[in-house]
N, C-alpha and C positions, 0 to 999 in steps of 0.2 A: 338327780335322784337322791337328794338328801332326805334321810329318814329321821325327822326331828324327834319322833317318839322314841325310837331306838337309841339315838344318841343321848337323849335326855336320861333314859333309864341307865345306860352305860355310865354316864357321868355321875349319877347318884351313887352307883356302886363304887366308882372310883373315889368319890369324896369319903364314903364310909370307910374304905380301906385305908385312905390317907390318915384319917383320924385314929383308926385303930392302931396304926403303926407309928404315928407321930404325935400322940397325945390323946390316948383313949379317955374319953370323958371331957375333953377340952371344948371350948366354945369357938365358933366361927365368928370372926370380927370383920365386918364389911363396911368400907367407906361408901356412904350412900349419897349419890349426886342427884338421883331422880331420873337418870337416863336409863337406856335399855340394858347396858352392861352391868351396872351395879344392881339393877332390879332383878335381872335374870340370875346373877350369881347369888344374891340374897335368897331368892325363891328356891334355887337348887339346894342351897344349904338348909333351908327350912324343911324341904321335903326329905332330904337325906338324913338330917340329924334331929329334927323336931324344932319347933319355934323357940323352945326354952333354951336352946343351945346356940342361938344366933343373936348377935348384937350388932345393931346398926350404929354408925357414927356419922353424923351430919357435920360438915366442917365449912361453914360459910366464912368468907374473908370479908368481914364487915357485913354489909347488906347483900344478900343473895336474892335477886328478884324471882328466881324460879325455885326457891326452897319448898314451895307448896308441893311440888312434884315429889320431892324426897319424903316429905311428911305423908303424902298419899301412899307411898310405897310401904313405909314402916307400919302405918295403920292397916293397910290392906293385908300385910303378912302377920300383923299382930305380934311384932317382935319388940324386945327391949331396945331402946335407943338413947343415945346421948347427943346433945348439940354442943360442939366445941368450936367456938369462934376463934379463928386463927389470926385475926387482924392484928392484935397486939404483938404476937410473936413475929409476924412478917415485918411490921413496922419497926419493932425493936431490933431485929437482926439487920435490917437495912441501915438503921441509924448507927449501929455498932461497927459496921464495916467502914474503914476510913477512906473510901473512895466511891465514886459513882459506879454502880453495877452496870454491866453491859445489858442491853435490852433483853437478850436471851436469858441471861442469868436472872434478871428481874422477873421475867415471865415464868421461869421454872421454879423459882423460890417457893411460892405457895404450895406447889405439888409436893415438894420435898418436906415442907413443914407438916403438911397433912399426913404424910407417911410416918413422920416422927410421932404425931398425935395418935395415929392408929396403933402404933406399937406400944405407946404409953398405956392406952386403954386396954390393949390385948394382954400385956404383961401383968396388969392389975386385975384382970378378969379371967385368968387361966385360958388364954385365947391363942388362936392361930389366925394370922392375918390373910384374908383372901385377896388375891390379885384379881383385878377386874378388866384387864386388857383383853382385846380380841385380836384375831389374826390380821385383820385388815389394817388396824392401827399399827400393830407391831411391824407389819410388812414394810411400811414406809416411815418407820421411826417415830410415829405419832404418839409417843409416850415419853415421860420424863424418867431418865435413869435414876434409880434410888428415890423416885417419887412414885407416881402411879404405876411405874414399871416394876416395883418391888412387891414382896409378899411371901407367904409361906407355902401357898398352894394356889394353883391357877386353873379353874374349871373351864374357861372359855378361850384360852389363848390360842387354841388351834381351830377356832371357829370364826368364819367370816361374819360380817355385820348381818347379812341376809340370813345366815344360819342361826345367829343369836336371836334375831327377831322371830324366826320360826319356833324356836324353843320357848321363847317368851309367850307365844300364843298357846303352845301345848300346856304351859304352866298356868294359863288363864290369868295372866297379868293384865291390868287395865291397858287398853289400846293406846291411851294418851302417853303412857310411859314407854311403850314399845316404839312408838313413832315420834317421840320427842326429838326435836331437831338437835343433833349433837353439837354441843358448844364446849370448847375446852376449858372454859371458866378462867382462862389465863390472859388471852390476847384480846378478848372482846369480839372475836370473830367466830362464825360457825366453823366446824371442822372442814367442810367442803369448800368454804371460802378460802381457808388457809391452804388446803391441799391443791386446789385448782382442778379437781375432778371429783366425781360423785363416788360414793361407796359402792353403788351398783356397778359402775364401770370398773372400779378396782377389784371387786369380788369376782366379776366375770373373768378378768385378766388373771387373777390368782388361780382360780379353779379350772379355767378353760384355755388360758393363754390368748384370749381374744380381746382386742380393743381396736376400735375403728380409727381413732385420732392418733396419728403418729407422734404428735407433740406430747400428748398425754402419756403415751407409752414411754417416751424418752424420759419424761419427768418421773414417772413411777419407778422405772429402772434405776434412775439416778438416786432417788430417795432411798430405795431399797439397798443399793450398794453402799451409800454413804452412812447408813444407820445400822448396817448388819452387826456392827460390834456390840450394839446394845443387847442383843439376844445371846451373846456368847459369855461364858464364864470369864471372870477377870483373869488375864494372863498372869501366870505365876512363874517366877524364876526358879529353876531347879539347879542347885549347885552340883548335882550328881551328873549333869550332862557335860560332855566335852565340848570344846569350842567348835569342833567339826560338826557335831550333832546340832548345835545351835545355828 
């Protein structure tokens, strides 16, 4: 019984309140991949703030075969955008570290450099960085901490993939963007290839607790437990606590 129209309207109000309280007159800065999440977040910001206050940032790592989708989105929304190729930064950092990076570190590095680029653009343009993660990805840890998992405000992080798609249709985004096959842009695989289950299966399990395949249930539960720390604030030592309280 997801009411996409109501949730969209409520989210628009929430975005406006966030900017009134955390930078009245500031711009929303959105990293644009051309997928549904960044497309929906950018479109929500345009409707909430006006297109003159939304800046898209496209961040290919060398050659990005699907960058046409990102271009389609910024042209469709008619927003200002910048293309920042991160290849030199990624290569330079890899070459500066005096040992071979682990595979996971190598995979996550571009996401963290992209976030650094977003904040550079944001601070130079009176901006606030939009987080574009959704609930489904966050549930199983499919986000890079201090990479795409960062941001100043997060419009869709409590919405599943299917719910994000429904809002995309209410916003009248091109269907090709809403249904674009999710690719993490890091490992060379689609999201569902890496996760080993579909987002439809995951969303149904999150919202209804239903999943038919016990092996997939076990994998989802394991990923959720293993990655729960990503969604929590950084633990902080409090010298005021006694040893007994710790």
